[in-house]
Phi, psi and omega in degrees: 000120190298321182295326181290318180295323177300311184296322179298317175300332178279350178094005179223122183256118179287144171236166188274337182223161178263084180275174175288159179290157182300151176292146178254146182269054175215159190270077176301317182296319178303311177301319178298321179292318175302315179299316180298320175297313178303316178300314183291316181295323177296319175302329179261011172067034172253359181210133180235013183272191183276144174283088186245356180070013178256125179279071185267186181305319187288318178296318179298315183293321175297318177297322181291318177302315177299313184298315180299317181294335181254016177060036176252166174297118186274080180255351179081008179250129183278072175279192184300316183293317175298315178299323179293318178294336179288348178068222181298339179276354176257009180209160006274165179295148176300124178095358184277346178206166169273139183243149179211187182306133177103338177289149173226156174143185182298318183290327179294319178298320175300316179294320180298319180294318181295320174301318179293320181296331182270359177099009180248081191293128177270009190083235174285135175268096186228006178087002179247125183275087180253192185304322182290323173292322176301312178297319175298314179300319182291323173296320177297315179298320179297315181297327186260014178067026180262161173305123183271087179230000179074001177263123183268091175258196186307315184291314180296317178294324173302317182292322179295319186280319185256349171295141181294139176238038184090198174104090173090169182250024180293149183284152178237162178275002186083149183206179178076188183286345176218166175227157180231146173287156170292141187279337179222155175269079184205157181285156176278124181254349173209123188274175175290139173128189182297133179212121181054040179080002185227157179282123171266107194274015176203198173238154179251129175262125184276071178258148182287161179306135179085358174301135176296138182247128179256147177299141186284343180181180182295140175171196183232135180287119181253350176206138175208101183176199185265140174231119180275000177279006173126343183281339183070217175287119193231137175242136176232133182242132179267128180245179181289168178058024175065029167269145174232149171240140183239142183228113190239167177066026181298151174277324173206160185258141179230035175205178182216159179301133180096348182286132172279134182231164172232177177301125178100347177299129178294123181242354179167191187224144177302136174213209183217027186284158181079213181273076183226140178269350184182165181301130174188165172254120172266119190243124173242149164245128177237136180236123190054027177093351185259125177296134179231161182294120180295333197298318180297343183263351188270134172281165189284348185230172171274165181276159172305143183294128173230111185286142175233148184304132178283148181260356180213143178270352181217164190300331185256026180293339175250141183221147176296148185296306182195140175049185180289139173235115179276338180254117183297343181281341184252352177292146177222158185257145170294302177195164173233114188292000000 
């Protein structure tokens, strides 16, 4: 189909419907159930760790302590008897009802965890569906083309459970209303989602220092400069439908604000500036300003190479105007040689 090929060359592929993102081959629901268990155990003072959805030693130990105290088989597995003993904190099961503001329970805690895992933080994960959870659910629904009512019913829960949340560098076919080329030819070494108890708002590509970075698709550069909030040398490209792509930790920048780019246009080079332990590209996709998992939107390949004039002959050719800048939209450059 000619129109499809034309859009693909531009780096963004139009589709006819706003469908749900492709299903992922990893256990989002299992992680959510573990998170719900952690919330229940924490409320009852049997667990003091992070609500991370990981069935690690502390979660197992807390479960066994609870089971022992309630004269159950202390196997560390939250089966039906353990869930029953948890009382109101152990029910209802995820997916057994539609939930909304005012609801409490096991399923609410699991939904809160899934929302946070997708980058839509509900604030505290505590099993209570309050205003923050409602706002997070509405943002998620809006981004995924669902009815924006704050009610987590089958459609919203399906998108939360089966939408990709990162994990590995396997190729995807692209999804959602647009698709993006991969900015570098390298594997994903760190996915979108919870990492070390914090939200990782993008994916990391494990590319060597100095690797050329190509724009993921057609758009306009709206930021190119230094960010002291952790991103280091950062480029932000505005795409259609209010999507943005962010490219962080660059060693040097090869574009400027206002420049039009297409898929594959050179915008910079991989580095380790900002909060980075080694060379890699931190890549984000944002929709309406909210970070979302890039993986469902990524095509399997990089775009054909399109060169842009470089702005610096050495890694430190661009420097921040003055002092720390936490907001990348307000950072400015002294000069680019």
